TORPA-4810 file (N, C-alpha, C, O; in nm, 3 decimals):
<nodes>
NODE_1_-0.809_-2.888_-1.223_-0.659_-2.850_-1.378_-0.685_-2.985_-1.397_-0.655_-3.080_-1.324_M
NODE_2_-0.802_-2.980_-1.599_-0.724_-3.100_-1.632_-0.630_-3.159_-1.635_-0.540_-3.088_-1.590_Q
NODE_3_-0.583_-3.285_-1.674_-0.490_-3.340_-1.722_-0.498_-3.420_-1.864_-0.615_-3.460_-1.864_T
NODE_4_-0.424_-3.477_-2.013_-0.407_-3.571_-2.062_-0.256_-3.632_-2.042_-0.162_-3.600_-1.969_T
NODE_5_-0.272_-3.724_-2.131_-0.185_-3.814_-2.094_-0.144_-3.862_-2.317_-0.079_-3.957_-2.360_A
NODE_6_-0.201_-3.774_-2.379_-0.176_-3.848_-2.477_-0.085_-3.868_-2.536_-0.068_-3.950_-2.627_S
NODE_7_0.025_-3.754_-2.465_0.215_-3.772_-2.552_0.170_-3.657_-2.679_0.252_-3.623_-2.764_G
NODE_8_0.121_-3.640_-2.678_0.149_-3.506_-2.816_0.125_-3.381_-2.780_0.050_-3.311_-2.848_D
NODE_9_0.214_-3.311_-2.615_0.173_-3.222_-2.649_0.045_-3.151_-2.517_0.050_-3.046_-2.454_G
NODE_10_-0.082_-3.289_-2.518_-0.198_-3.204_-2.533_-0.178_-3.184_-2.353_-0.243_-3.084_-2.323_G
NODE_11_-0.108_-3.246_-2.224_-0.105_-3.153_-2.109_-0.055_-3.036_-2.120_-0.135_-2.947_-2.092_T
NODE_12_0.035_-3.007_-2.148_0.092_-2.899_-2.166_-0.003_-2.759_-2.188_-0.017_-2.652_-2.128_E
NODE_13_-0.066_-2.832_-2.326_-0.205_-2.723_-2.363_-0.296_-2.701_-2.194_-0.276_-2.606_-2.118_A
NODE_14_-0.364_-2.781_-2.177_-0.449_-2.764_-2.079_-0.372_-2.706_-1.956_-0.457_-2.656_-1.881_V
NODE_15_-0.249_-2.692_-1.905_-0.209_-2.656_-1.845_-0.133_-2.531_-1.855_-0.061_-2.493_-1.763_A
NODE_16_-0.156_-2.435_-2.013_-0.135_-2.329_-2.053_-0.303_-2.319_-2.116_-0.333_-2.247_-2.211_A
NODE_17_-0.351_-2.363_-2.077_-0.507_-2.280_-2.089_-0.574_-2.275_-1.975_-0.680_-2.211_-1.977_Q
NODE_18_-0.527_-2.347_-1.833_-0.556_-2.332_-1.661_-0.487_-2.241_-1.673_-0.571_-2.155_-1.701_A
NODE_19_-0.381_-2.184_-1.674_-0.301_-2.061_-1.595_-0.376_-1.975_-1.644_-0.443_-1.910_-1.563_F
NODE_20_-0.389_-1.949_-1.777_-0.471_-1.819_-1.835_-0.618_-1.787_-1.790_-0.640_-1.672_-1.753_F
NODE_21_-0.693_-1.855_-1.791_-0.872_-1.918_-1.712_-0.784_-1.796_-1.596_-0.817_-1.677_-1.597_D
NODE_22_-0.683_-1.844_-1.512_-0.673_-1.752_-1.324_-0.798_-1.628_-1.309_-0.812_-1.553_-1.406_L
NODE_23_-0.875_-1.612_-1.202_-0.897_-1.453_-1.133_-0.831_-1.391_-1.203_-0.786_-1.458_-1.295_P
NODE_24_-0.801_-1.281_-1.202_-0.762_-1.190_-1.292_-0.726_-1.061_-1.169_-0.788_-0.956_-1.191_E
NODE_25_-0.625_-1.060_-1.033_-0.579_-0.992_-0.936_-0.606_-0.834_-0.941_-0.521_-0.777_-1.010_T
NODE_26_-0.722_-0.732_-0.872_-0.692_-0.626_-0.914_-0.585_-0.581_-0.867_-0.537_-0.637_-0.768_P
NODE_27_-0.514_-0.460_-0.932_-0.422_-0.330_-0.926_-0.437_-0.279_-0.748_-0.519_-0.218_-0.679_P
NODE_28_-0.298_-0.351_-0.726_-0.312_-0.248_-0.569_-0.227_-0.100_-0.586_-0.111_-0.066_-0.613_E
NODE_29_-0.327_-0.049_-0.561_-0.321_0.100_-0.532_-0.180_0.087_-0.398_-0.113_0.004_-0.336_H
NODE_30_-0.209_0.282_-0.421_-0.125_0.286_-0.271_-0.161_0.427_-0.253_-0.175_0.509_-0.344_A
NODE_31_-0.179_0.455_-0.084_-0.090_0.588_-0.105_0.006_0.594_-0.053_0.030_0.493_0.014_V
NODE_32_0.100_0.690_-0.049_0.216_0.785_0.005_0.272_0.846_0.061_0.391_0.836_0.031_I
NODE_33_0.239_0.964_0.191_0.253_1.021_0.216_0.365_1.051_0.318_0.349_1.003_0.430_A
NODE_34_0.482_1.129_0.293_0.597_1.174_0.286_0.568_1.299_0.397_0.454_1.346_0.386_R
NODE_35_0.679_1.378_0.534_0.619_1.427_0.604_0.803_1.479_0.644_0.887_1.389_0.645_F
NODE_36_0.842_1.613_0.671_0.928_1.655_0.701_0.940_1.613_0.870_0.848_1.610_0.952_H
NODE_37_1.143_1.571_0.899_1.066_1.605_1.080_1.197_1.710_1.158_1.218_1.757_1.270_L
NODE_38_1.282_1.709_0.990_1.385_1.815_1.075_1.467_1.717_0.983_1.454_1.669_0.870_G
NODE_39_1.595_1.711_1.126_1.669_1.674_1.101_1.681_1.412_1.106_1.601_1.334_1.157_G
NODE_40_1.740_1.399_1.071_1.806_1.287_1.098_1.642_1.156_1.092_1.571_1.147_0.992_G
NODE_41_1.620_1.076_1.215_1.538_1.056_1.235_1.456_1.105_1.306_1.382_1.010_1.334_L
NODE_42_1.421_1.190_1.355_1.344_1.248_1.370_1.354_1.271_1.547_1.462_1.231_1.588_G
NODE_43_1.277_1.320_1.641_1.270_1.242_1.779_1.147_1.200_1.851_1.031_1.211_1.810_E
NODE_44_1.195_1.141_1.989_1.100_1.024_2.046_0.980_1.049_1.971_0.919_0.982_1.888_S
NODE_45_0.949_1.241_2.054_0.822_1.243_2.077_0.748_1.222_1.941_0.627_1.197_1.941_D
NODE_46_0.855_1.235_1.766_0.731_1.324_1.632_0.686_1.172_1.601_0.573_1.155_1.557_Q
NODE_47_0.823_0.997_1.635_0.821_0.876_1.660_0.614_0.867_1.720_0.520_0.830_1.650_W
NODE_48_0.613_0.889_1.787_0.467_0.896_1.956_0.317_0.927_1.841_0.220_0.859_1.810_A
NODE_49_0.384_1.117_1.791_0.301_1.145_1.724_0.234_1.045_1.568_0.128_1.036_1.506_L
NODE_50_0.361_0.992_1.562_0.251_0.894_1.404_0.334_0.729_1.440_0.416_0.653_1.390_V
NODE_51_0.274_0.738_1.525_0.242_0.592_1.534_0.130_0.587_1.628_0.134_0.482_1.692_F
NODE_52_0.057_0.643_1.652_-0.081_0.725_1.746_-0.122_0.752_1.537_-0.137_0.655_1.462_E
NODE_53_-0.129_0.856_1.501_-0.207_0.879_1.347_-0.166_0.731_1.325_-0.277_0.706_1.279_A
NODE_54_-0.120_0.645_1.320_-0.124_0.537_1.264_-0.171_0.448_1.260_-0.173_0.364_1.170_E
NODE_55_-0.249_0.452_1.424_-0.285_0.311_1.501_-0.457_0.414_1.439_-0.559_0.352_1.470_R
NODE_56_-0.467_0.466_1.409_-0.593_0.651_1.425_-0.628_0.503_1.283_-0.687_0.399_1.259_T
NODE_57_-0.559_0.579_1.244_-0.579_0.594_1.033_-0.593_0.379_1.048_-0.659_0.297_0.984_M
NODE_58_-0.523_0.370_1.128_-0.547_0.217_1.056_-0.675_0.200_1.145_-0.782_0.199_1.083_A
NODE_59_-0.679_0.191_1.231_-0.852_0.176_1.220_-0.974_0.233_1.192_-1.071_0.247_1.266_A
NODE_60_-0.954_0.273_1.037_-1.067_0.378_1.018_-1.049_0.318_0.888_-1.150_0.252_0.868_A
NODE_61_-0.960_0.307_0.776_-0.928_0.247_0.695_-1.033_0.064_0.735_-1.123_0.004_0.677_V
NODE_62_-0.946_0.039_0.872_-1.031_-0.107_0.871_-1.176_-0.099_0.906_-1.231_-0.198_0.857_E
NODE_63_-1.261_-0.022_0.970_-1.356_0.055_1.019_-1.426_0.057_0.874_-1.548_0.055_0.883_A
NODE_64_-1.363_0.062_0.711_-1.420_0.169_0.587_-1.376_-0.001_0.500_-1.437_-0.029_0.397_A
NODE_65_-1.326_-0.047_0.527_-1.282_-0.171_0.441_-1.243_-0.200_0.352_-1.276_-0.296_0.282_G
NODE_66_-1.114_-0.078_0.324_-1.057_-0.006_0.240_-0.998_-0.105_0.204_-1.035_-0.184_0.118_L
NODE_67_-0.872_-0.112_0.285_-0.714_-0.186_0.247_-0.634_-0.177_0.425_-0.692_-0.197_0.532_G
NODE_68_-0.526_-0.152_0.409_-0.403_-0.134_0.537_-0.338_-0.003_0.526_-0.290_0.039_0.421_E
NODE_69_-0.339_0.068_0.651_-0.249_0.111_0.662_-0.095_0.028_0.688_-0.086_-0.070_0.763_V
NODE_70_-0.006_0.073_0.630_0.116_-0.099_0.630_0.259_-0.074_0.680_0.352_-0.153_0.664_D
NODE_71_0.264_0.072_0.756_0.342_0.095_0.800_0.412_0.243_0.799_0.342_0.344_0.808_G
NODE_72_0.509_0.247_0.791_0.642_0.451_0.823_0.804_0.373_0.815_0.868_0.280_0.863_N
NODE_73_0.814_0.477_0.727_0.991_0.429_0.742_1.082_0.592_0.786_1.078_0.701_0.728_E
NODE_74_1.137_0.561_0.874_1.145_0.752_0.943_1.340_0.699_0.868_1.379_0.583_0.856_F
NODE_75_1.413_0.814_0.835_1.516_0.848_0.737_1.510_0.972_0.680_1.444_1.041_0.603_G
NODE_76_1.642_0.972_0.777_1.723_1.114_0.599_1.564_1.273_0.660_1.484_1.344_0.599_G
NODE_77_1.610_1.246_0.832_1.519_1.418_0.817_1.338_1.376_0.731_1.293_1.456_0.649_G
NODE_78_1.263_1.253_0.767_1.099_1.279_0.723_1.095_1.087_0.756_1.168_0.988_0.765_E
NODE_79_0.917_1.143_0.766_0.842_0.973_0.770_0.786_0.925_0.686_0.697_1.007_0.664_V
NODE_80_0.769_0.814_0.593_0.656_0.813_0.515_0.581_0.691_0.539_0.625_0.577_0.548_V
NODE_81_0.438_0.740_0.550_0.417_0.619_0.579_0.288_0.577_0.529_0.178_0.628_0.549_I
NODE_82_0.326_0.461_0.450_0.263_0.353_0.360_0.123_0.323_0.417_0.100_0.294_0.534_F
NODE_83_0.001_0.337_0.280_-0.085_0.255_0.266_-0.122_0.127_0.138_-0.038_0.105_0.051_A
NODE_84_-0.234_0.064_0.140_-0.212_-0.044_0.039_-0.374_-0.070_0.053_-0.437_-0.057_0.158_Y
NODE_85_-0.444_-0.121_-0.114_-0.529_-0.114_-0.111_-0.606_-0.148_-0.329_-0.538_-0.147_-0.432_R
NODE_86_-0.732_-0.167_-0.316_-0.739_-0.097_-0.520_-0.842_0.006_-0.558_-0.908_0.014_-0.662_T
NODE_87_-0.841_0.110_-0.413_-0.906_0.209_-0.428_-0.805_0.354_-0.394_-0.824_0.455_-0.326_D
NODE_88_-0.726_0.321_-0.451_-0.621_0.496_-0.374_-0.725_0.601_-0.309_-0.729_0.627_-0.188_A
NODE_89_-0.788_0.644_-0.382_-0.882_0.727_-0.354_-0.930_0.747_-0.246_-0.880_0.822_-0.162_K
NODE_90_-1.091_0.647_-0.225_-1.117_0.613_-0.139_-1.027_0.613_-0.010_-1.023_0.704_0.072_A
NODE_91_-0.968_0.516_-0.007_-0.815_0.536_0.079_-0.822_0.712_0.130_-0.887_0.771_0.217_L
NODE_92_-0.720_0.753_0.026_-0.698_0.875_0.108_-0.788_0.925_0.201_-0.775_0.924_0.323_Y
NODE_93_-0.931_0.992_0.101_-1.006_1.005_0.250_-1.059_0.983_0.299_-1.169_1.038_0.308_R
NODE_94_-1.018_0.876_0.376_-1.028_0.766_0.505_-0.898_0.844_0.567_-0.926_0.964_0.579_V
NODE_95_-0.841_0.832_0.585_-0.669_0.813_0.607_-0.639_1.020_0.602_-0.563_1.064_0.688_M
NODE_96_-0.717_1.146_0.478_-0.620_1.235_0.512_-0.729_1.335_0.636_-0.731_1.449_0.591_E
NODE_97_-0.823_1.327_0.785_-0.805_1.334_0.858_-0.687_1.331_0.873_-0.609_1.418_0.834_P
NODE_98_-0.647_1.193_0.953_-0.480_1.156_1.002_-0.456_1.172_1.015_-0.419_1.188_1.131_G
NODE_99_-0.381_1.242_0.830_-0.215_1.232_0.795_-0.276_1.416_0.831_-0.204_1.459_0.922_L
NODE_100_-0.355_1.499_0.797_-0.369_1.643_0.873_-0.324_1.660_0.938_-0.223_1.730_0.946_R
NODE_101_-0.404_1.580_1.050_-0.354_1.608_1.200_-0.237_1.612_1.277_-0.229_1.683_1.377_A
NODE_102_-0.139_1.534_1.232_0.000_1.544_1.218_0.045_1.679_1.184_0.031_1.748_1.084_L
NODE_103_0.114_1.700_1.320_0.175_1.878_1.360_0.305_1.855_1.236_0.403_1.907_1.290_A
NODE_104_0.339_1.816_1.131_0.460_1.806_1.098_0.444_1.868_0.982_0.327_1.895_0.960_F
NODE_105_0.560_1.916_0.857_0.527_2.018_0.705_0.533_1.865_0.645_0.629_1.789_0.635_R
NODE_106_0.369_1.847_0.603_0.367_1.728_0.467_0.400_1.777_0.368_0.359_1.885_0.325_L
NODE_107_0.478_1.705_0.316_0.626_1.767_0.192_0.511_1.683_0.097_0.470_1.765_0.015_A
NODE_108_0.450_1.563_0.077_0.412_1.546_-0.017_0.307_1.377_-0.011_0.343_1.271_0.041_R
NODE_109_0.196_1.402_-0.072_0.084_1.262_-0.058_0.122_1.221_-0.213_0.123_1.292_-0.313_V
NODE_110_0.164_1.023_-0.191_0.139_1.006_-0.355_-0.007_0.925_-0.444_0.009_0.804_-0.456_V
NODE_111_-0.082_0.955_-0.478_-0.183_0.837_-0.536_-0.104_0.768_-0.626_-0.034_0.815_-0.716_L
NODE_112_-0.128_0.606_-0.581_-0.059_0.545_-0.684_-0.147_0.485_-0.720_-0.243_0.469_-0.646_R
NODE_113_-0.143_0.428_-0.856_-0.303_0.423_-0.910_-0.216_0.275_-1.019_-0.147_0.289_-1.119_H
NODE_114_-0.255_0.147_-0.951_-0.220_0.039_-0.974_-0.087_-0.009_-1.017_-0.035_0.077_-1.089_G
NODE_115_-0.027_-0.092_-1.005_0.092_-0.206_-0.967_0.213_-0.087_-1.051_0.218_0.025_-1.102_N
NODE_116_0.296_-0.207_-1.019_0.439_-0.023_-1.086_0.533_-0.182_-1.058_0.493_-0.252_-0.964_L
NODE_117_0.631_-0.222_-1.125_0.730_-0.238_-1.149_0.837_-0.268_-1.018_0.896_-0.175_-0.963_P
NODE_118_0.848_-0.366_-0.987_1.017_-0.370_-0.843_1.107_-0.257_-0.922_1.156_-0.272_-1.034_M
NODE_119_1.116_-0.151_-0.845_1.227_-0.143_-0.853_1.311_-0.278_-0.814_1.259_-0.375_-0.760_M
NODE_120_1.548_-0.262_-0.874_1.589_-0.365_-0.878_1.710_-0.279_-0.775_1.807_-0.339_-0.731_S
</nodes>
């Protein structure tokens, strides 16, 4: 970044221009898959199946160079699996066999396209 010391606001103008010249980061897409487990946090055998499916999907997603399977959340009788990258549809296509292989009732899969504001 260039700086000037002209005393007339030149430094700020150059800094502002440099800020706007930053490369744009691509929007982050997500695949969010929600499954019904029954009650509470589910059973240990259900957890094991989810963890194994996550490992399998993570390896497939990584091999395809499409993003990352970022983890899960257990609670309220459900498990939610999260994955992120810049193309939700492509990410889902790679994850779909693993999601369908889980023996739980699939409640919903959300393909989120682009960044969403953070919830407070």
